[in-house]
N, C-alpha and C positions, 0 to 999 in steps of 0.2 A: 507609457511609463509605467514601470515595476516600481508598486509599494507595498510596504507593509501595514495591515490592516491588523485587527482583531475581529475574534469570534463574535463580538457583539453588533461590527460594523456588518458582516453578514446579515442578522436577522432584520436590515431594514432593506436586504432583498440585493438579487445579483446583475442591476442593471437592464436595461431593455434588450439584450444579445440574447439568443434563443440558445447559445451554445453551451456546453454542459460543462459543471468545472470538473478539476482534475482534482481528486481526494489521495494524501496518504495521511495512512495512520500508522503510528508507533502501538502497536498490540500488546505488548508487554506480555505480561503471564497470561497463564490460560485462567487464574482467577477472576480476573476481569470480567470475566464473560459473569459472573455469577456473583461477584460484589459488588457495593454500593461502593465507588472509587472516583475520585476528580478524572478520571479517563472515561468512565463509562459513564459518568453525566455528562462530559465535552462533549461523547458522540451520541448519545441523545441530541442535546444541544443542538449538536450539526448537522443530526438529521431533520430535525423539526425547521431547519433555517432552511437547506436544502432542497431547490426545484426538483419535482417528481420526475424520475426517468422512466423512459421506456425499457431498460434494459440496463442492467452491471456488469461491467468485467471485470472482474477480479485480478490481480498479479501478487501471491502471496511469496513469501519467503518459505513457507510447507510444500510447495510442490517446484521440487527440482528434476530436470532433465537433463539429459548427457546427448549434445549430437541433433534435437530436433526442440522445435516450439509446441510445445502439447495445447490442442485445445477440446476443452470438454464440452461434446457433442450432445448431453446425454438430455434426455427430457425432463427427467427429474432427478438433479443432484443427491446422493445421498450426503449427509450429515456425515463428516469422520471426526475419530476424538482420538487425533496424534499425536498421544500425551503419555503418562506412565505416572502413577504417585498421588495421583489427585482424587479428590473424595469425590462419593458417589454422583453428587449432583450435576458434576461437570460430564461424568459421561450419559447422563440423563436428557442433558441439552440436545434440540435440535431444532433445524433452520429447514423447515418444508415449501422452499421454492421452489419455483417451476425454473427447469433452464431457459434456453433460449436456439433449438437447436439451427435454425436456417438464416439465425443473425450468429451466429458461433461455424456454422459452416462459409460462411463469407468470409469470417477471421481466417480461417484456415488458408482461404486463398489468399487471402491481404498479406498471410505470412510465408505464402511461398516461397520469396527467398529468401526466408530467415529458417526454413524446413520445418514448413508446420502443417502438422499432421493432425486428425481428427482422433478424441479419445474419450470412449465412453466409460470408464472405469472407473475415476477418480472421485469426481464430485466438489464438496467445498470443506478444507479442512481448518482446523482453528483459526487459523489464521483469517480467514474471510467470515465464519458463519458469531466466530465472536465481537467483532466490532459491527457486523451487517445485522442483527437481532437488535441492536441497539439504532440503529439509524434507520434501520426499515423495520421497527419489530411484528411490524402483521405476517412478513414475508411474501409481500404480494407484487413484489416486484421481482422478473423473473433475472437470472444471474449465472454468469458459467466463469470458469476461471479459464488462467493463461497460464501455464510452465512457466519457470526462469531456463535458460541452457546453462550449466553451471561449467560447460564445456568452453563456452568465448568471455573477451576479459570482458570491464565493466563499461567498455563502450559501446558493445554491442546493444546494450540493454536500454540507450541510450538512443541508439537506433531502432529499438522495436519501438519503444516509444512515440516517434515522430512517424511509423509506420500507421500504429494505431491512431494516431489526434485526430484523423478525419471524424472517425465516429464521433468526435464531439459532435458534428454538427447533425446527428442521426439520431440526437438524445440517449446516447451510451455516456452513463458515468463512468468512468475508468479509475476504481480503487485500487490504489498500489497497499500491502500491509505486510510491515515488518517493523525495523530499528535503525535509526538513523546511528546508533551504536549499540551492539550485541555482543559483548563478550561474557559471558555466562561462566568461564574458568576464573573471574575476579569479581565475581558474584557476591555481595554479604547483603546482609540484613542488618545488620548493624554500622554499619560504617558510614565514613561521608564518601561523594562521590569520586570518582577518582581523575588525579589530574587529565591522565589520557582520555576519559571520556569526555571531560569538559571540553578538554581543546578540539576534540577532532566534534563535538557535537558545534560548535563555534565555528570551525571552520566550517563544515557542510553549510550553516545557515547565510557566516558570510559570502562562500560562491551561490550559492543560490540566488539570494538577494541581487549579489550580484550579475547574475546567470552565465557566470561562467563554468557552464556546462561540463566542459574541455576538460576541466579541472578538476570538478568529482570525477570524470569519469577516466584518470589519468594514474591507473598504478604507480605508474614507477612517482611520479610526481608528491603521491598522497604516500610516499614511504614508508617508515616505519609507525607511524602514526595510525593507517589504516591497519595494518598488521595488530596493533592491540585491541584496535576501535572492534576488528573483525575478523578472529581467529579464521573465522570462515566465513564466506561474502552473500551468504542465502539473504540476510535480513535486508542486506543495503542494496542491493541490485532492483526490490520492488520502486525504493526512491527516486531510482536513477528513472525507469520507466516516466515517472511519473513528471520527471523534470522537462524529458527528455520530448513526451506530449506538448508541451505548453509552447505559448508564445510571446514572442516580443508584447501584446494588446493584453496580456494577463497580469490582474492585480493578484500579490501576495498573502496569503494569511497566514500565520503560525498560530499552535494550540500547543498548549499540554508539552510546554519546552522543557519537563523536570529530569532530572536521573536518576530513577527507581536503582533498588537494589546494589547503587555502586557504581555499575556497569553497563545501564540498560536506558537508552536516552528515548524517552517517551515521546517526544516532538513528531508534532503531526504539524499539515501543511494544506491549504487548498490552494489551485490557482484557477481564476476564474476571469472571464470577459468583462472588461473593461464595460 
């Protein structure tokens, strides 16, 4: 049975199973990487509660491909500063974690039916390192990224999650990083959350809790509300990867469920074996 729990519950442990949890984090502004915010504090708390993985596989909103699903097979993923106009301190950030080339190449084979290919040019974009630095601040867990194929529809990313789910039993933490609502065109520094942002965030939460993943992957069914919440769906797709990798025996925990800047949902969630 799927239940909704709190972050405090997780501090008591994840139960007897060795199966690794699944994590989706709403990463929001890159400034969360260098500022003391409720989000960065929550990520640190989550990192203290999570079991230590053998490796981390990240699906970030910021590695987009078309026609392929690329897997980073590099020995030492570079830290990518894929943003503009921010303070110098943000560009000085580095997350010097090692990659996991052998496992990454296995994932390439695992994703063969999804046009999986190896890549050694990408690294860790800010969707990855800006949250990993709080989860595992010593950068001492091997990490590699998997891209999102923007040429396919929403339900394809659910399939990717289902395919990757077997890695949970091999000590791999699968981490999705994006935002449940992400409309920078409607962003406001002073305004209250837009109605569409609240509505889509609630719809997503309800469907995820009910395990109605088909509804979350149905573009036509989500209609104009999806278009308002996501003018482009890059920040939505990693949440679908994590949903697709879960199973009926997982418990569900929500955290950081606020709307930032009027149109960015910072909602995060964790699936873990009961």
